[in-house]
C-alpha positions as CSV (number, residue, x, y, z in Angstrom):
1,M,5.6,8.3,18.8
2,S,5.7,8.9,15.1
3,S,2.8,10.3,13.1
4,N,1.6,9.5,9.5
5,K,-1.2,11.1,7.6
6,I,-2.7,8.7,5.1
7,K,-5.6,9.0,2.6
8,V,-8.3,6.3,2.8
9,V,-11.0,6.0,0.1
10,L,-14.3,4.1,0.4
11,I,-15.7,2.9,-2.9
12,G,-19.0,1.2,-3.8
13,N,-22.6,1.5,-4.8
14,T,-25.0,3.9,-3.1
15,K,-26.8,2.6,0.0
16,V,-24.2,-0.1,0.8
17,G,-23.4,1.7,4.0
18,K,-20.2,3.6,3.3
19,T,-21.4,6.8,5.1
20,S,-22.8,4.8,8.0
21,I,-19.4,2.9,8.5
22,I,-17.6,6.3,8.6
23,N,-20.1,7.8,11.0
24,Q,-19.9,4.9,13.4
25,F,-16.1,5.0,13.3
26,L,-16.0,8.7,14.0
27,R,-18.6,8.7,16.7
28,K,-17.2,5.8,18.7
29,K,-14.5,7.8,20.2
30,S,-15.7,11.3,19.5
31,E,-15.3,12.4,23.1
32,E,-11.7,11.2,23.4
33,E,-10.3,12.3,20.1
34,N,-10.7,15.4,17.8
35,T,-12.7,14.7,14.7
36,K,-12.8,17.2,11.8
37,L,-15.5,17.2,9.1
38,S,-15.1,18.8,5.7
39,G,-17.6,17.8,3.0
40,D,-16.9,14.2,1.9
41,K,-13.6,14.2,3.7
42,F,-13.1,13.3,7.3
43,E,-10.1,13.1,9.6
44,K,-9.6,10.6,12.4
45,E,-6.6,10.0,14.7
46,L,-5.9,6.3,15.2
47,K,-3.2,4.9,17.5
48,I,-1.8,1.5,16.6
49,E,0.8,-0.6,18.4
50,Y,3.3,-1.8,15.8
51,N,6.9,-3.2,16.3
52,S,6.8,-2.5,20.0
53,K,5.9,1.2,19.6
54,V,2.8,3.3,19.1
55,E,2.2,4.7,15.6
56,N,0.0,7.7,15.3
57,L,-2.0,7.5,12.1
58,I,-4.1,10.4,10.9
59,L,-6.7,8.8,8.6
60,E,-8.0,11.2,6.0
61,I,-11.1,9.3,5.0
62,W,-12.8,10.1,1.7
63,N,-16.3,9.0,1.1
64,S,-17.6,8.5,-2.5
65,A,-21.2,9.1,-1.3
66,G,-22.9,11.3,-3.9
67,R,-20.4,10.3,-6.5
68,E,-21.9,6.9,-7.5
69,E,-22.0,8.0,-11.1
70,I,-18.9,6.5,-12.6
71,K,-17.8,9.7,-14.3
72,T,-17.6,11.6,-10.9
73,V,-15.1,9.1,-9.4
74,N,-12.0,10.2,-11.1
75,T,-8.3,10.3,-10.7
76,I,-8.4,13.4,-8.5
77,F,-10.7,11.7,-6.0
78,I,-8.5,8.6,-5.8
79,K,-5.1,10.3,-6.2
80,N,-2.5,9.7,-3.4
81,A,-4.8,7.2,-1.6
82,K,-2.8,4.7,0.5
83,I,-5.9,2.6,1.4
84,I,-8.8,1.6,-0.8
85,I,-11.9,0.0,0.9
86,F,-14.3,-1.7,-1.6
87,V,-17.6,-1.9,0.2
88,Y,-20.7,-3.9,-0.8
89,D,-24.0,-4.8,0.8
90,S,-24.0,-8.5,1.7
91,T,-27.8,-8.5,1.2
92,N,-27.6,-7.1,-2.3
93,A,-25.9,-9.2,-4.9
94,K,-25.9,-6.4,-7.4
95,S,-23.8,-4.2,-5.2
96,F,-21.2,-7.1,-5.1
97,N,-21.3,-7.7,-8.8
98,D,-20.9,-4.0,-9.5
99,L,-17.9,-3.9,-7.2
100,K,-16.3,-6.6,-9.4
101,Q,-17.4,-5.4,-12.8
102,I,-17.4,-1.6,-12.4
103,W,-15.7,-0.2,-9.3
104,F,-12.6,-2.4,-9.2
105,P,-11.7,-1.9,-12.9
106,L,-12.4,1.8,-12.6
107,V,-10.1,2.3,-9.6
108,N,-7.4,0.0,-11.2
109,K,-7.6,2.1,-14.4
110,H,-7.1,5.5,-12.7
111,L,-4.3,4.3,-10.4
112,D,-2.5,2.2,-13.0
113,L,0.9,0.9,-11.5
114,D,0.4,2.6,-8.1
115,F,-2.5,0.2,-7.4
116,D,-0.2,-2.6,-6.5
117,K,1.5,-0.5,-3.8
118,M,-1.8,0.3,-2.0
119,I,-3.6,-1.5,0.8
120,K,-6.8,-3.0,-0.6
121,C,-9.7,-4.1,1.5
122,V,-12.9,-5.9,0.6
123,C,-15.7,-5.0,3.1
124,A,-19.0,-6.9,3.3
125,N,-21.3,-4.6,5.2
126,K,-24.7,-5.3,6.8
127,S,-23.5,-8.6,8.4
128,D,-26.3,-8.2,11.0
129,L,-28.9,-9.0,8.3
130,Y,-27.7,-12.6,8.0
131,E,-31.2,-13.9,7.2
132,D,-31.3,-11.6,4.1
133,K,-27.8,-12.4,2.9
134,E,-27.4,-12.8,-0.9
135,V,-23.6,-12.9,-1.0
136,Q,-21.8,-15.6,0.9
137,I,-18.6,-15.0,2.8
138,E,-16.7,-17.4,0.5
139,E,-17.7,-15.2,-2.5
140,G,-16.2,-12.1,-0.8
141,Q,-13.1,-14.0,0.2
142,N,-12.7,-15.3,-3.4
143,F,-13.0,-11.7,-4.8
144,K,-10.3,-10.6,-2.3
145,N,-8.0,-13.3,-3.6
146,E,-8.8,-12.5,-7.2
147,I,-7.7,-8.8,-6.9
148,N,-4.9,-9.7,-4.5
149,A,-6.4,-7.6,-1.8
150,D,-4.8,-7.5,1.7
151,I,-8.0,-7.8,3.8
152,F,-11.5,-9.3,3.7
153,I,-13.8,-8.4,6.6
154,E,-17.5,-8.4,7.4
155,T,-18.9,-5.3,9.2
156,S,-22.2,-4.0,10.5
157,A,-22.5,-0.3,10.5
158,Y,-25.8,-0.7,12.4
159,D,-24.4,-2.2,15.5
160,Y,-20.7,-1.2,15.1
161,E,-19.6,-4.8,14.5
162,S,-15.9,-4.9,13.3
163,V,-16.1,-1.2,12.2
164,E,-13.1,-0.1,14.2
165,E,-11.3,-3.4,13.4
166,L,-11.7,-2.5,9.7
167,F,-9.7,0.6,10.0
168,V,-7.2,-0.8,12.5
169,N,-6.4,-3.7,10.3
170,C,-6.0,-1.4,7.3
171,G,-3.7,0.8,9.3
172,K,-1.6,-2.2,10.4
173,C,-1.3,-3.5,6.8
174,Y,-0.2,0.0,5.7
175,L,2.6,0.1,8.3
176,E,3.6,-3.4,7.4
177,K,3.8,-2.7,3.7
178,K,5.6,0.6,4.4
179,N,8.2,-1.2,6.4
180,I,8.7,-3.9,3.8
181,N,9.1,-1.3,1.0
182,K,11.6,0.6,3.2
183,N,13.7,-2.5,3.8
184,D,13.5,-3.4,0.1
185,T,14.8,0.0,-0.8
186,Y,17.6,-0.3,1.8
187,I,18.7,-3.7,0.4
188,E,18.5,-2.4,-3.2
189,D,20.8,0.5,-2.2
190,K,23.2,-1.8,-0.5
191,D,23.3,-4.0,-3.7
192,V,24.0,-1.0,-5.8
193,S,26.8,0.1,-3.5
194,K,28.3,-3.4,-3.6
195,D,28.2,-3.3,-7.4
196,K,29.9,0.1,-7.5
197,N,32.6,-1.1,-5.2
198,K,33.1,-4.2,-7.2
199,N,33.4,-2.3,-10.4
200,L,35.8,0.2,-8.8
201,N,38.0,-2.7,-7.5
202,N,38.0,-4.3,-11.0
203,E,39.0,-1.0,-12.5
204,M,41.8,-0.5,-10.0
205,T,43.1,-4.1,-10.6
206,Q,43.0,-3.4,-14.4
207,I,45.0,-0.2,-13.9
208,K,47.6,-2.1,-11.8
209,I,47.9,-4.8,-14.5
210,E,48.4,-2.1,-17.2
211,E,51.0,-0.3,-15.1
212,V,53.0,-3.6,-14.7
213,K,52.7,-4.3,-18.4
214,I,53.9,-0.8,-19.3
215,S,56.8,-1.1,-16.8
216,K,57.9,-4.3,-18.3
217,E,57.8,-2.9,-21.8
218,E,59.8,0.1,-20.8
219,G,62.2,-1.9,-18.6
220,T,66.1,-2.2,-19.0
221,L,68.2,-5.1,-20.0
222,C,70.5,-6.8,-17.4
223,E,74.3,-6.5,-17.9
224,C,74.9,-10.2,-17.9
225,C,72.5,-11.0,-20.8
226,K,71.1,-8.1,-22.7
227,N,69.1,-10.5,-24.9
228,C,67.1,-12.4,-22.3
229,C,65.8,-10.3,-19.4
230,I,63.4,-7.4,-19.1
231,F,62.5,-6.1,-15.7
């Protein structure tokens, strides 16, 4: 069983339920697994079946709670993250609009080119308050497509609905993208090797042609006709 430690960051307005989601996820199996708490950073072991084997992921979960001011969510907080979870409150349209207009551009700016390599998830929290919903599922799904995110999911930190599924799906997407990137690198290396061998063969062929040419130029004339043959 292999082990991977990956950084997961939850981003969004205050009171959308980021801390509650983390607490529910940590408490659910607290008697079975060791959970470490350190400020806004938490660690949770998650076992995922992938490609007929069990992958052991150590999720290093970073919570932006208390950092809702834009200036406090900086490159250092997001740096080296493998998974970004954009959380909004489905009963609060402003939290959704801020996600689109503030948080997503901010994260994209700090991560630059690395952003495309990350697992991105759009999480609509407080799904249990369906009567008070201000943001429809379709809007969240459309936002997921707009930013080319990997996952859209509805959760309820109140009754634990889909909370574990949120992290499990993110973990599976991480393993899948990691495997794809690994294969792409392998194929690229093979192509480079082929090109090198092709160039080497071309160079060897050219050398042989040059050797034959030189041999002919330095050849001797035959006795029967010194004016016609060179070999």
